[in-house]
Every structure is written in structure tokens, then in C-alpha cells.
C-alpha positions as CSV (number, residue, x, y, z in Angstrom):
1,M,-0.9,19.0,205.3
2,T,2.7,19.6,203.9
3,D,1.9,17.3,200.9
4,L,-1.3,19.2,200.2
5,I,0.6,22.5,200.1
6,T,3.3,21.1,197.9
7,K,0.9,19.6,195.4
8,T,-1.1,22.8,195.3
9,A,2.0,24.9,194.7
10,D,3.1,22.6,191.9
11,Y,-0.4,22.8,190.4
12,V,-0.6,26.6,190.5
13,R,2.9,27.0,189.1
14,E,2.0,24.8,186.1
15,Q,-1.3,26.7,185.5
16,L,0.3,30.2,185.7
17,K,3.7,29.7,184.1
18,G,4.5,32.2,181.3
19,E,1.7,34.6,182.3
20,A,2.8,38.1,181.4
21,T,0.4,40.5,183.0
22,G,1.8,40.5,186.5
23,H,-0.7,37.9,187.7
24,D,1.8,35.1,187.2
25,W,3.3,32.3,189.3
26,W,5.8,34.8,190.8
27,H,3.1,37.1,192.0
28,T,1.4,34.1,193.6
29,C,4.7,33.0,195.1
30,R,5.3,36.5,196.7
31,V,1.8,36.6,198.1
32,W,2.3,33.1,199.5
33,K,5.6,34.2,201.1
34,M,4.2,37.4,202.5
35,S,1.1,35.6,203.8
36,V,3.3,33.3,205.8
37,R,5.3,36.3,207.1
38,L,2.1,38.1,208.2
39,A,0.5,35.0,209.6
40,E,3.4,34.4,211.9
41,K,2.8,37.8,213.5
42,E,-1.0,37.8,213.4
43,G,-1.5,34.2,214.6
44,A,-3.4,32.9,211.5
45,D,-3.9,29.3,210.5
46,M,-0.9,28.4,208.3
47,T,-2.7,25.8,206.2
48,V,-5.6,28.0,205.4
49,I,-3.5,31.1,204.5
50,Q,-1.1,29.0,202.3
51,L,-3.8,27.4,200.3
52,A,-5.7,30.6,199.9
53,A,-2.6,32.5,198.9
54,L,-1.6,29.8,196.4
55,L,-5.0,29.6,194.8
56,H,-6.2,33.2,195.0
57,D,-5.4,34.0,191.4
58,I,-6.0,30.6,189.8
59,A,-8.7,32.2,187.6
60,D,-8.7,36.0,188.1
61,W,-12.0,37.6,186.9
62,K,-9.9,39.9,184.7
63,F,-9.0,37.0,182.6
64,S,-12.3,35.1,182.9
65,D,-14.7,37.4,181.1
66,G,-15.5,39.2,184.4
67,D,-16.6,36.0,186.1
68,D,-15.6,36.6,189.8
69,T,-16.8,33.1,190.8
70,K,-14.6,31.0,188.5
71,G,-11.5,31.1,190.8
72,E,-13.3,29.7,193.8
73,R,-14.9,27.0,191.7
74,I,-11.6,25.8,190.3
75,A,-10.0,26.0,193.7
76,H,-12.9,23.9,195.2
77,Q,-12.5,21.3,192.5
78,W,-8.8,21.1,193.0
79,L,-9.0,20.8,196.8
80,E,-11.8,18.3,196.6
81,S,-9.8,16.1,194.2
82,L,-7.2,15.8,197.0
83,N,-9.9,14.8,199.6
84,T,-9.5,18.0,201.5
85,D,-11.7,18.6,204.5
86,N,-14.9,20.4,203.5
87,A,-14.6,23.0,206.2
88,L,-11.1,23.8,205.0
89,I,-12.3,24.0,201.4
90,G,-15.1,26.4,202.3
91,H,-12.8,28.7,204.3
92,V,-10.2,28.9,201.4
93,C,-12.9,29.4,198.8
94,R,-14.5,32.2,200.8
95,I,-11.2,34.0,200.9
96,I,-10.7,33.7,197.2
97,H,-14.2,35.0,196.5
98,D,-13.8,38.1,198.8
99,I,-10.1,39.0,198.2
100,S,-10.4,41.3,195.2
101,F,-10.5,45.1,195.3
102,K,-13.9,46.0,193.9
103,G,-13.8,49.7,193.5
104,A,-13.0,52.8,195.6
105,G,-16.6,53.0,196.9
106,V,-17.0,49.2,197.5
107,S,-16.3,47.5,200.8
108,S,-14.5,44.1,200.6
109,K,-13.8,43.2,204.2
110,M,-12.7,39.8,205.2
111,E,-14.4,37.9,208.0
112,T,-11.5,35.9,209.4
113,I,-7.9,36.7,210.3
114,E,-6.8,34.3,207.6
115,G,-8.7,36.2,205.0
116,K,-7.3,39.5,206.3
117,V,-3.8,38.2,206.1
118,V,-4.0,36.9,202.5
119,Q,-5.9,40.0,201.3
120,D,-3.1,42.2,202.8
121,A,-0.4,40.1,201.2
122,D,-2.1,40.4,197.8
123,R,-2.5,44.2,198.2
124,L,1.1,44.7,199.3
125,D,2.1,43.2,196.0
126,A,0.2,46.0,194.2
127,L,2.4,48.6,196.0
128,G,6.0,49.6,195.7
129,A,8.3,48.9,192.8
130,I,6.8,45.6,191.9
131,G,3.3,47.1,192.1
132,I,4.3,49.8,189.6
133,A,5.8,47.2,187.2
134,R,2.7,45.0,187.4
135,T,0.4,47.9,186.8
136,F,2.1,48.8,183.5
137,A,2.4,45.2,182.5
138,Y,-1.4,44.8,182.8
139,G,-2.0,48.2,181.1
140,G,0.1,47.1,178.1
141,Y,-1.8,43.8,178.0
142,K,-5.1,45.7,177.9
143,G,-3.8,48.1,175.2
144,R,-4.3,51.1,177.5
145,E,-2.6,54.5,177.2
146,I,0.1,55.1,179.8
147,Y,-1.4,58.5,180.6
148,N,-4.0,60.9,179.2
149,P,-4.4,64.1,181.2
150,E,-7.8,64.7,179.6
151,I,-9.3,61.6,181.4
152,K,-9.6,62.1,185.1
153,P,-9.7,59.3,187.8
154,E,-13.1,57.9,188.8
155,H,-14.3,56.9,192.3
156,H,-16.1,53.6,191.3
157,Q,-19.2,53.0,193.3
158,S,-19.8,49.4,192.2
159,F,-17.8,46.3,191.2
160,E,-19.5,46.4,187.8
161,Q,-18.4,49.9,187.3
162,Y,-14.9,49.1,188.3
163,K,-14.8,46.0,186.1
164,A,-16.0,48.1,183.1
165,S,-13.3,50.8,183.4
166,Q,-11.0,51.2,180.4
167,S,-9.1,54.2,181.8
168,H,-5.3,54.8,181.2
169,T,-2.7,53.2,183.5
170,I,-1.8,56.3,185.6
171,N,-5.5,56.6,186.7
172,H,-5.2,53.1,188.2
173,F,-2.8,54.5,190.8
174,Y,-5.5,57.0,192.0
175,E,-8.5,54.6,191.5
176,K,-6.9,51.7,193.4
177,L,-3.2,51.6,194.4
178,L,-3.0,54.8,196.5
179,L,-6.1,53.7,198.4
180,L,-4.7,50.4,199.5
181,K,-2.5,51.7,202.4
182,D,-5.5,52.7,204.4
183,R,-7.4,49.5,203.6
184,M,-4.8,47.1,205.1
185,N,-6.4,44.8,207.7
186,T,-3.5,44.0,209.9
187,S,-0.9,46.2,211.8
188,S,1.9,44.1,210.3
189,A,0.8,44.9,206.8
190,R,0.2,48.6,207.5
191,K,3.9,49.0,208.5
192,I,5.1,47.5,205.2
193,A,2.4,49.4,203.2
194,E,3.6,52.8,204.5
195,E,7.0,52.6,202.7
196,R,5.6,51.1,199.5
197,H,2.9,53.7,199.4
198,Q,5.6,56.5,199.6
199,F,7.4,54.9,196.7
200,L,4.3,55.2,194.6
201,E,3.9,58.9,195.5
202,T,7.6,59.5,194.6
203,F,7.2,57.7,191.3
204,L,4.1,59.7,190.4
205,A,5.8,63.0,191.3
206,Q,8.7,62.2,189.1
207,F,6.4,61.0,186.3
208,M,4.5,64.2,186.3
209,D,7.7,66.3,186.3
210,E,8.9,64.4,183.2
211,W,5.5,64.6,181.6
212,E,5.5,68.4,181.9
213,C,9.2,68.5,180.7
214,R,10.3,70.2,183.9
């Protein structure tokens, strides 16, 4: 299995190199590392979580014309090309399909501990200092305003509504990032999320003070 993980890491690194929206190889690498850390505490299958973590953003819907099935298709093709066991492929692809946040009013629960671990690791990378940096990198890529006090946050009730949102970057904190702490699946991730969540709140308080020229 070590060879399978190594080849997959090399493949993903090549595919995502130079990406500048915060969904790059280094994001994947952090999710991979965090998934291993959480899996050691939660007792998850290391092969499944490593493959799912490595391949979870191989074709994110945000860069695939909204197609939320492209990532799992590419992952399936890649793993199949390496003669990977069908059950393993199915488990990994199911995690990739279900991992994304789909809106404040949409449930995206994982069925297995492996899925829960990788989803938590991915969501932890959306919190804290790196989460802030990634949010503004993506907002710049999409040509969004940093902040517009005339446009209030929305509580998206469907994945389609969430995908169609073109709101400013600060709204993303209220529409997604600040919600993640309470949506962590594992106790291990919840402990890490608490501190990173507090960092988001501190940043937003400072941002608003500066915005109001206090």
C-alpha cells in the first residue's frame, strides 16, 4: 500500500502545482497530514484516509463548472489504473463525493469514520490563519469585493443556492467558516477547531474596528 500512497501523492502534486486559490498541493498536503494525525486517535483505516485526503480536491466543483462528480470520477480512474481493490476505490470515492460543505442549511454527514476524519481535516484547513488566507485568495480569484456592508450573509438552504452565491469575502466567514466548529465529526478535531475558530472571531473583530476607523 505504501507504493500506492506514494504514487498518488506524486500524481496529485503534479496536478495541483502552481494553483493559487488555496486549493493547491500544499492544502492537500496539510489535509493529508492532519488526516493521519486524527486517524491515529480515532482508529481509522490509514490507507483509506490517506488516499481520500490526497485525492479530495483533485477536481473541486468550484473549478469544474459546478460539477460535483468530476473529482470522484478522476479519482476512480486514477486508482483503477493502479489496479486498486474495487471496495477500496468505492470507499475513497464516496468520501470525495460527500466531503464538501454544501450550504448552512444542508447536511453533509459522512457514513464512515474514515470519511469523518478526512472531512474534519479538510474543514480544519478552512479555519485559523491559513483558513483566512485561503478565503481571501479564493475571493481575489473570483473577483469578489473584500467586504460590502450593504450585502448581508445568507443561510443557503440548498447546494445549488450555495454554489450560485457571488457574495463578498467577509460574508463567507458567516456563511461557512464560523459554522464549521460545530460540524466537526470527531472529538480530536473539535479540540483543534476551538482555537482556530477563536482566531477567526478575533480577526473579524479587528477587521470591523478598522473598517469603522475606530
